C-alpha positions as CSV (number, residue, x, y, z in Angstrom):
1,M,1.2,5.6,-17.9
2,Q,1.6,7.2,-21.3
3,I,-0.3,10.3,-22.2
4,R,-0.8,11.7,-25.8
5,T,-2.9,14.6,-27.0
6,R,-4.7,14.5,-30.4
7,E,-6.5,17.8,-31.0
8,S,-9.1,17.8,-28.2
9,I,-8.8,14.1,-27.4
10,I,-6.5,12.9,-24.6
11,E,-5.2,9.3,-25.0
12,I,-3.8,7.5,-22.0
13,L,-2.3,4.0,-21.9
14,C,-2.9,2.6,-18.4
15,P,-0.5,-0.2,-17.5
16,A,-1.1,-3.3,-15.4
17,K,1.0,-4.0,-12.3
18,L,2.5,-7.0,-10.7
19,N,3.2,-7.5,-7.0
20,L,6.8,-8.8,-7.1
21,Y,6.7,-8.9,-3.3
22,L,3.7,-8.7,-1.0
23,E,3.7,-9.2,2.7
24,V,0.7,-8.6,5.0
25,K,1.9,-7.1,8.2
26,G,-1.4,-7.3,10.1
27,K,-4.8,-5.9,10.5
28,R,-5.2,-2.2,11.1
29,S,-7.7,-0.4,13.5
30,D,-9.6,0.9,10.4
31,G,-10.3,-2.7,9.2
32,Y,-7.8,-2.6,6.4
33,H,-4.6,-4.7,6.3
34,E,-1.1,-3.2,6.6
35,I,1.0,-4.3,3.6
36,E,4.5,-4.0,2.3
37,S,4.7,-4.6,-1.4
38,V,7.1,-4.1,-4.3
39,M,4.9,-3.2,-7.3
40,Q,6.0,-2.9,-10.9
41,T,4.1,-1.7,-14.0
42,V,4.3,-3.9,-17.0
43,S,3.5,-3.6,-20.7
44,I,-0.2,-4.8,-20.6
45,Y,-2.3,-1.7,-21.2
46,D,-5.9,-0.5,-21.0
47,R,-6.5,2.5,-23.3
48,L,-8.5,5.6,-22.3
49,L,-9.8,8.3,-24.7
50,I,-11.0,11.4,-23.0
51,E,-12.7,14.4,-24.6
52,P,-15.0,17.3,-23.7
53,A,-18.8,16.7,-23.6
54,D,-21.7,19.0,-23.1
55,S,-22.4,17.8,-19.6
56,G,-22.0,15.0,-17.1
57,T,-19.8,11.9,-17.4
58,Q,-20.3,9.7,-20.5
59,L,-18.4,6.4,-20.1
60,S,-18.3,3.6,-22.7
61,C,-16.3,0.4,-22.6
62,S,-15.1,-2.2,-25.1
63,D,-16.0,-4.9,-22.5
64,P,-19.8,-5.1,-22.0
65,G,-19.2,-6.9,-18.7
66,I,-17.5,-3.8,-17.1
67,P,-20.1,-1.5,-15.3
68,S,-20.3,2.0,-16.7
69,G,-22.0,3.6,-13.7
70,D,-20.9,5.3,-10.6
71,T,-19.1,2.2,-9.2
72,N,-16.6,2.2,-12.1
73,T,-13.3,3.6,-10.9
74,V,-13.1,5.9,-14.0
75,C,-16.4,7.6,-12.9
76,R,-15.2,7.8,-9.3
77,A,-11.9,9.4,-10.5
78,V,-13.9,12.0,-12.5
79,K,-16.0,12.7,-9.3
80,E,-12.8,13.2,-7.2
81,M,-11.2,15.4,-9.8
82,R,-14.3,17.6,-9.9
83,R,-14.3,17.8,-6.1
84,A,-10.6,18.7,-6.0
85,T,-10.6,21.3,-8.8
86,G,-14.1,22.7,-8.7
87,I,-14.4,22.1,-12.5
88,N,-17.7,20.6,-13.5
89,A,-17.2,20.4,-17.3
90,G,-18.7,17.5,-19.1
91,V,-16.5,14.6,-20.3
92,K,-16.8,11.7,-22.7
93,I,-14.6,8.7,-21.9
94,H,-14.1,5.5,-23.8
95,L,-12.2,2.6,-22.1
96,E,-10.6,-0.1,-24.3
97,K,-10.2,-2.9,-21.8
98,R,-7.3,-5.3,-22.1
99,V,-6.1,-5.8,-18.5
100,P,-8.4,-8.5,-17.0
101,A,-10.6,-7.4,-14.2
102,G,-10.4,-9.2,-10.8
103,A,-6.9,-10.6,-11.7
104,G,-4.7,-8.9,-9.2
105,L,-3.3,-6.7,-12.0
106,A,-5.0,-3.5,-10.7
107,G,-6.5,-2.5,-14.1
108,G,-9.3,-0.5,-12.3
109,S,-6.8,1.4,-10.2
110,S,-4.6,2.1,-13.3
111,D,-7.7,3.4,-15.2
112,A,-8.5,5.7,-12.3
113,A,-5.0,7.1,-12.3
114,G,-5.1,7.5,-16.1
115,T,-8.4,9.3,-15.8
116,I,-7.0,11.8,-13.2
117,A,-3.9,12.4,-15.4
118,G,-6.0,12.8,-18.5
119,L,-8.4,15.3,-16.9
120,N,-5.4,17.2,-15.5
121,A,-4.3,17.5,-19.2
122,L,-7.7,18.2,-20.7
123,W,-8.7,20.8,-18.1
124,R,-5.1,22.2,-17.9
125,T,-5.3,22.3,-14.1
126,G,-1.5,21.9,-13.7
127,L,-1.7,19.6,-10.7
128,S,1.6,18.0,-9.6
129,E,1.9,14.2,-9.7
130,A,1.9,14.2,-5.9
131,R,-1.4,16.1,-5.8
132,Q,-2.9,13.8,-8.4
133,A,-1.8,10.8,-6.4
134,Q,-3.5,12.3,-3.3
135,I,-6.7,12.6,-5.3
136,G,-6.3,9.0,-6.5
137,A,-6.0,7.7,-3.0
138,A,-9.7,8.7,-2.4
139,V,-10.6,6.3,-5.2
140,G,-8.5,3.3,-4.2
141,S,-5.4,2.2,-2.3
142,D,-3.4,1.2,-5.4
143,V,-4.1,4.3,-7.4
144,P,-1.3,6.5,-6.1
145,F,1.3,3.8,-7.1
146,F,0.5,4.5,-10.8
147,F,2.0,8.0,-10.4
148,S,5.4,6.6,-9.6
149,A,8.1,5.8,-12.1
150,G,7.2,2.2,-12.8
151,G,8.5,0.4,-9.7
152,A,7.8,1.3,-6.1
153,L,7.8,0.0,-2.5
154,C,4.2,0.5,-1.2
155,R,3.3,0.5,2.4
156,G,0.3,1.3,4.6
157,R,-2.8,0.2,2.6
158,G,-0.7,0.6,-0.5
159,E,-1.0,4.4,-0.6
160,K,2.5,5.2,0.9
161,V,4.7,5.0,-2.2
162,T,8.5,5.1,-2.4
163,P,9.9,4.9,-6.0
164,L,12.1,1.8,-6.6
165,P,13.2,2.0,-10.2
166,V,14.2,-1.2,-12.0
167,I,17.4,-0.5,-13.9
168,E,17.0,-3.0,-16.7
169,P,13.8,-4.5,-18.2
170,I,12.5,-7.7,-16.6
171,H,10.6,-10.0,-18.9
172,F,7.5,-11.8,-17.7
173,V,4.8,-14.2,-18.8
174,V,1.4,-13.7,-17.1
175,V,-1.4,-16.2,-17.1
176,W,-5.0,-15.3,-16.1
177,P,-7.3,-18.3,-15.6
178,G,-10.4,-16.4,-16.8
179,F,-12.1,-15.9,-13.4
180,E,-12.1,-13.3,-10.7
181,I,-11.2,-13.8,-7.0
182,S,-12.8,-11.9,-4.2
183,T,-10.1,-9.8,-2.4
184,R,-12.2,-9.7,0.7
185,E,-12.5,-13.5,0.8
186,I,-8.8,-14.0,0.4
187,Y,-8.0,-11.6,3.3
188,R,-10.7,-13.3,5.4
189,R,-9.1,-16.6,4.8
190,L,-5.7,-15.2,5.5
191,D,-6.9,-14.0,9.0
192,I,-8.5,-17.5,9.6
193,L,-5.2,-19.2,8.7
194,G,-3.3,-17.0,11.1
195,L,-0.9,-15.8,8.4
196,T,-0.9,-12.2,9.5
197,N,1.5,-10.7,12.1
198,C,4.1,-13.0,10.8
199,G,7.1,-10.9,11.8
200,E,9.8,-9.6,9.5
201,N,10.5,-11.3,6.1
202,D,14.1,-10.9,5.1
203,K,13.2,-11.3,1.4
204,I,12.3,-7.6,1.0
205,G,15.9,-6.3,1.6
206,K,17.4,-8.9,-0.8
207,F,14.7,-8.1,-3.3
208,K,15.4,-4.4,-3.4
209,Q,19.1,-5.0,-3.8
210,Q,18.6,-7.4,-6.7
211,I,16.2,-5.4,-8.9
212,T,18.4,-2.3,-8.8
213,R,21.5,-4.1,-10.1
214,R,22.5,-4.2,-13.7
215,G,22.9,-7.4,-15.7
216,S,20.5,-10.1,-16.8
217,A,22.5,-12.7,-14.8
218,N,20.5,-11.5,-11.8
219,S,17.3,-13.0,-13.2
220,A,17.4,-16.1,-11.1
221,A,18.3,-14.2,-8.0
222,I,15.5,-11.8,-8.5
223,A,13.0,-14.6,-9.1
224,E,14.1,-16.3,-5.8
225,N,12.7,-13.3,-3.9
226,F,9.3,-13.1,-5.5
227,F,6.8,-13.6,-2.7
228,N,3.1,-13.2,-2.0
229,R,1.6,-13.8,1.4
230,L,-1.9,-14.0,-0.2
231,E,-1.0,-16.9,-2.5
232,Q,-1.4,-19.7,0.0
233,P,-5.0,-18.8,0.9
234,A,-5.9,-18.3,-2.8
235,L,-4.5,-21.8,-3.6
236,G,-6.6,-23.2,-0.8
237,L,-9.7,-21.7,-2.1
238,H,-9.2,-22.4,-5.8
239,G,-7.5,-25.7,-6.5
240,E,-7.3,-25.0,-10.3
241,L,-4.7,-22.3,-9.6
242,K,-2.2,-25.0,-8.6
243,K,-2.4,-26.4,-12.2
244,I,-1.5,-23.0,-13.6
245,K,1.5,-22.6,-11.3
246,Q,2.7,-26.1,-12.1
247,S,2.3,-25.6,-15.8
248,M,4.2,-22.3,-15.8
249,A,7.0,-23.8,-13.7
250,G,7.0,-26.8,-16.0
251,E,7.8,-24.5,-18.9
252,G,10.8,-23.2,-17.1
253,L,9.5,-19.9,-15.9
254,L,11.4,-18.6,-12.9
255,G,9.8,-17.7,-9.6
256,V,6.2,-18.4,-10.5
257,T,4.0,-16.3,-8.1
258,M,0.5,-14.9,-7.9
259,T,0.0,-11.2,-8.2
260,G,-2.2,-9.2,-5.7
261,S,-5.1,-11.3,-4.4
262,G,-5.2,-13.2,-7.7
263,S,-6.2,-14.8,-9.9
264,A,-3.3,-14.1,-12.3
265,F,0.2,-15.7,-11.9
266,Y,3.5,-14.5,-13.4
267,G,6.9,-15.9,-14.0
268,L,10.2,-14.4,-15.1
269,C,12.2,-15.1,-18.3
270,E,15.8,-14.0,-18.9
271,R,15.0,-12.7,-22.5
272,K,12.1,-11.2,-24.4
273,E,12.1,-13.8,-27.1
274,A,12.0,-16.6,-24.5
275,A,8.9,-15.0,-22.9
276,R,7.2,-14.9,-26.3
277,Q,7.9,-18.6,-26.9
278,K,6.7,-19.6,-23.5
279,K,3.5,-17.5,-24.0
280,H,2.6,-19.6,-27.1
281,K,3.4,-22.9,-25.4
282,L,1.2,-22.0,-22.3
283,A,-1.6,-20.7,-24.5
284,A,-1.7,-24.0,-26.3
285,L,-2.4,-25.8,-22.9
286,G,-5.7,-23.9,-22.6
287,I,-5.1,-22.9,-19.0
288,G,-6.1,-19.3,-19.5
289,I,-5.3,-16.0,-21.3
290,V,-1.5,-15.6,-21.6
291,F,0.5,-12.4,-21.9
292,A,4.2,-11.8,-22.6
293,C,5.3,-8.4,-21.2
294,E,8.1,-6.5,-19.6
295,S,8.6,-4.0,-16.8
296,T,8.1,-0.4,-17.8
297,Q,9.0,3.0,-16.4
298,G,5.3,3.9,-15.8
């Protein structure tokens, strides 16, 4: 994430993430699923503006469809920061929403991480990134990831984060079909299909080697190792997603794969200009909202 200070206002750019690799290892005793995932931040951003207020938490959002009450991850993050620091000062927060909700891009988790980092700056609490990540874990499993340096290997429920920096930018096209998918329903179908406890997947080792090498010639090799265990049950539930995947592959995007539990798909391009061109071609097909983006360092 990127943090800027303008007088008494803290501005935070909160990036989306892609799951470049996602394996589900099985169901845990606490009801969650054990995962192993390579996550990468990309240059699609929500924007937070945080400033002092007389009291309470005042949240506004550019998207009227986003709830502004206690269920919003921003409000939950404020609550956890107050609990952790003992500071009860009022805050006013405006969220400019660009990362689609319910798309597998973790916009809500990124906003929560941005809120924690922003309050850390506003309140001058001096919390380490590790401590901020711990606070974020109480909001959601993906939140700690956003305190890493852009790329990371995430295990457990997603909260065990090991940095895995991408040496050179990777260029993507992302397509969101315009509807949300229930994460709970995808995991339920995964269990029904018997796709958990699948044993070791050798893609993860190959993947880690490829993304930490230099040279764009590795683009095809990187794309070969994109993987998402949740994609099959999602395609079974929503047939229209198959058209999106086929359309992206038809435009020559490499390794077209779903991110998270959906509904967005991404594909790799070797160059930034190629990603922009393919974005316009896919947008003309009317299959969803299309982004051209690249990997970031957080």
